[in-house]
C-alpha positions, 0 to 999 in steps of 0.5 A: 500500500505504501508504494501507492502513496502520493508524495507532496512538498509544501513550499512555505509550510510554516505560514497560515495557509501552509499549516492549514494544508498540512493539517488537512493532508494529515487526515488523508491516508493516500498521501505523505507530506515531505518536509525540508529542514528549517535551515534549508527553506530558502535554499534553492538547491535544496528546494529543487531537490525536494521537488524532484522527489515528489508528485506535487508541490504546494506553494504557500509563498509571497508572489516573487518567491512562488515565481522562483519556485516555479522556475526551479520546477521548470528546470526539472523538465519532464520530471517536474511535479504538479504544482498548486500555487496558493499565492496570487502570482499565477491566478490570471496566467493563461497557462494555469488552470484556476482552482475553483472546481465548481466555477463552471461545468467541466472545470473540475475535470480541467483541474484534474488534468492540469499540471499547474493550478492556481488556488483562488483567493478567498474573497474571489471564491465567494464573489465568483460563486455568486456572479459567474452562474448569473452571467452564464445564465444571462441574468446579469450583463457582463458590463453591469456595474457591480459592487462587492462588499466583504468582511473576513476574519483577521487570519486572512491578513497575514502574520502582522495582522494576526499578531496585532489582533491577538495582542489586542492592538487592532481595531474591532473593524476596519475597511481597507483596500480603499485605493480600489487596487486590491490584488484579488480584483483581476481574478474576480473580474476575469472568472466572473466574466465581467467586462466592467471592473467591479468595485471591491470593498473588503474589511476585517473584523476582530474574529480569527476566521470566517467570511461574508461576501455580499453583492447588492443588485437592483433587479430592474437594471438586470436583463429581463428584470428577474425576480429573486426566485429566478436568481436563486433558481439559477444558482441552485441549478448551477451547483446541483450535485455539488459536494461543497457548494450549496444554495440556502433557499430564501425561505430558510435564509432569514434576515441576518447572517454571521461569518463564522458558521462554516469555520473549519469546513470546506463548505460554501453557502450562497443565499439570495436575500431580496424584496421583489416589490422593492426591486432589490436583492442582495447576494451573499456568500458565506465561507471559511477564509481558511477553508474553501477560501484557502487550505480547504480549496487547495486540498480539494484541488490536490485530490483532483490532481492526484486522482484521489477520491473526493472527501 
């Protein structure tokens, strides 16, 4: 049985996403995770040697370091391992497959057949999940002016933000990215199939993990002036049979939502709130920014790329 194990190297396993991936992989009997000595983590030769001996490499690195790792893998030629990049570096690269398996029909198969997969950002995962099915169904014009509002737990902000919140030195809530150039915007726009650049307003709250992504819509500005039920039906049809993504019916949606309800899972829940008489709706995605928004999605992609059963 051990001869059939798939080997994985996490380049950057000491970070938040890397640790999350390692913890999830520890529950898979089909894989073995190989680690590099701490004093060799920045040694290109040692990292290249590690890559040569595994089936798949996960990159949990800053963008420049991720590009360096890909260059090292390229030097291995036909012996290069498959790669999942959890950084932003390759998310809109044309020769990489975007790692949101439920994005479109047949996309999971593209991931399964790919050698290079870019793991999605947490915010875009929620926004694309809401927007892409509506664009594909013709219920949302590609040039519609979209605003995406989102709140995440502080674990998505990196080491300094985590330390500030856990030391009690950070505000309870803050908006950021108000220069309108957040690094997640290119992938959000591209994979939602939007031709008009959306406005994205992220925020962080004083809780460790969890995320809500919300998109307000005026129904009379949409093609055919659809009802909230029509929007919900399009989302439900798109994700029918999905293991991890579900649409919560409006009858069960309620009037409020908190961001931590899906923590420590790979689930993503979508809801359509609205009032047809007012002609207004709010689309909301709920996920764990460290689960379906990061480590959980990476392990889902790893399973697909290595031909392992879905968990």
